[in-house]
N, C-alpha and C positions, 0 to 999 in steps of 0.2 A: 620284736622278739627274735633273738638269734636262733639260727638253725641248730637243733640239737640232735643227738643220736640216741635212738630208742631201740631196745631189744624187746620183742614180744614173743613169748613162748606160747606154744599151742595155737599157732596163728594160721593153720591151714583152712579153718572153717569157723563158723559160729562167731562167738564173742571175740576171739583172738583176731580173726580176719577183719572184723569191723573196727577193732582198735587200731590195727596196723593201717588200715585204709584212712581212718580219721587223722592220724598223725601225718601220713604221706600227703594228704590233700591240703595240709596246712604247712607244708614245706620242710618237714623234718626228714632226716635220714632214718631208715628203719631196717633192722635185721630181724627177719622172721624165722621162726623155728617150729618144727613138728617132728614127732618120732617117725612119721610116715613120709618118706622121701618123695614118693610119687604125688601124694596130695599136696605136699609142700611146693613142688615144682608147678603144679596146676595153680596154686594160690599165687605164686610168684608172677606168673604170666597174667593172671586175672588182675593183679595189682599194677600191671603195666611194665614190669621188668625194667624200670628206669635206673638211672645212675644213682639215685638216692635210695635204692632198695637192694638188700642182700639177703641171702638165705643160707641156713645151715641146719641140716637134718640131724636129729639125735634125741635120745631119751634123756630128759632132764633128771630122771632118777639116777642117772650115772653122773657122778661129779665131774667127769671129764667134759661132758657136754657144756656145762656152765662155763668152764674155763675156755673152751673153744669159742663159745659165743662172745665172751668178753674180748678175746683176741681178735675175732672177726670184726667187731665194731671198731676197735682201736686201730687196727691195721687198715681197714677200708675207709673209715670216716674220720679218724684222728681224735675221737672223743667217745665217751660213754656217759651219757647224761641221765637216762631214764631206763629203768627195767620194769616191765610189766610181767609179773609172774602169773600167767593165765593158764598154762597147761594144767589140766586136771581131769580127774575121772569122777563120774557120778553113776551110781547104780543102786538098785533097791534089792534088799534081801532081809527077811526077818532076823532080828537080833540073835535068836537061838539057833539059827542056821549059819551064822557067820563063823568060818573057821580061820585058822592062822594064815593060810595062803590068800584067802579073800581079802582080809584086812590089810595084808602086806601090799596088795596092789595099790591101795589108796595112800598108805604111808610112803611108798616109794615115789610115786608120781606127785601127789599133792604136797606132802610135807617135805620129803627129802629134795624133791625138785625145786621147791621154793627156797629151802634152806641153803642148798649148795649153789644154786645159781646166784642168789644174793651174796653169798660168800665170795663168789668169783668176781662180781662187779665192784664190790665196795672198795677194794684197794685202789682202783682207778679213780673212783669218786673221791677218795681221800686225797689223792694227788691233785685233783682238780679243785678241791675245796668246795664241792657242790655235787648234789645228786638227788635223785628221787626214785624210790621203789614203790610200786603200787602192786599189792597182792590181791588176787581175786578170791574172795571168801564166799560166804553165803549168809543170808539173813536167818537161815534155819539153825545157825549156831545158837542163837538166843531166842528163836521163836519156832518151836517144833510144831509139826502138823500131824495129828493122829491119822494113821492109815498110809503115811509115806514112810516106808521102812528104810531109812538111810543112816543107820547108826554108824556104820563103818566110814562112809564118806564124810559125814558131818563131824565125826571125831577127828579126822585128819584136817578138816577145814578149821575146826576149833583150835587146833594146834597152830595153824597158820595165823589166826587172829592173835594168839598169845605171842607168837614169834614176832609179829609186827610191832606190838607194843614194846617188846624188849629191844628190838633193833632201833626203834625210835628213841629209846632212852640211851642206848649205847652210842649212837652216832649222830644224834641231833645236834650236839655241840660242834660237830664238824660240818654242819649245814647239809647233812644228808637226811632227807625226810622219808619216812616209811609209813605207809597207810594201807588200809584195806578198803576196797570197794566190794560191797556184799550184795549181790543181786538176789532178787526173788526168782520166780520161774520166768525164764527168757525163751523166746521162740528160737530154738537152735536145732541142728540135726540130732543133738543128744536126746531130744524129746520126741523121737519118732518111733513108732511101733509098726513093724511090717511095712515100712515105707510111707506111713501116714503120719502127718503132724498131729500129735495128741496134746500139744501145749495148752490149747484152750480149755481142756478139761479141768485145768487147775486155775482158771480165771478167778473163781470165787474166793480163793484164799487171800486175794489182795483186795484192799479197800477200794481200789479203782475198778475192781471187777473185770480186769483184763490181765493178760500176761504181758511181760515186757518184750521189747524188741532190742536187737543187738545194738542199735544206734543209741538207745537209752543208756546202756552201760558204757559204750565208747565215749560218749560226751562227758560223762562223769570222770572216767579214767583220765581223759585229757585235762580236764579242769584241775583235778587233784595233782596230777603229775607236774603241771606247770605252776602250781601255787608255791609261793615262797614261804608260807606261814601255816600250812596244815601239816601236822606231824602227830603220829600215834593215834590217828582217827579211824574209827570203823564207820563207814558211810554206807547206809543202806540205799540201794536202788531197787526197791521192791514193791512199788505200788501201794505201800502202806501195810504190808504183811507184818512188819515189826511193830506196828502201832495197834493193830487190832484185826478183826476179821468180819466178814459178812455173816448174817444169820438168815 
């Protein structure tokens, strides 16, 4: 399999970092991104700072960041084969307490970030006659859990699922595949409270009765990104959350 160039947004920690590491370990060129330049630099060195790794800090909610990422990939590595739209926010707040500024946080990073970064890379993929976009969604778009108040975050992720299917329809005939990998609860820094990992408190909502690990998601993202015949799919990596629940 030929070396490909991959952009991973939100790659300074958690799922994004694991995805970048997975591609690097298998010989691909990777451009990592984060809105936090300091954390991005730390991730860059943790990943080895090798010749097949580049970094670019910036908020993907700003359309210019996606354009800069595409330029970075093409200039440094000569191609742009895979985009993983991982950058995203998750937070809980009761629906009746959600105001405009709060929901805008999720629409900006989760939806606009995915939308405009995809828009930035597709022209190069069209030139190459090949490309793969993997968007990170959530299985909670179709399987809600009472007591987890994520209406704002899940609404923006639901829009990503819809966007994915539309892009699959618009660009599939040009051999550009667009898919969603939808995790359940994954052990990441996002699930920390006062410095303590609280992920395992949610183990029971998965049929496997455990939370996922970042490697579980990274493995699926790699598989989907490299597939030549998966397009418009919503693939749950959720320990069975989408299928049922424990009692």
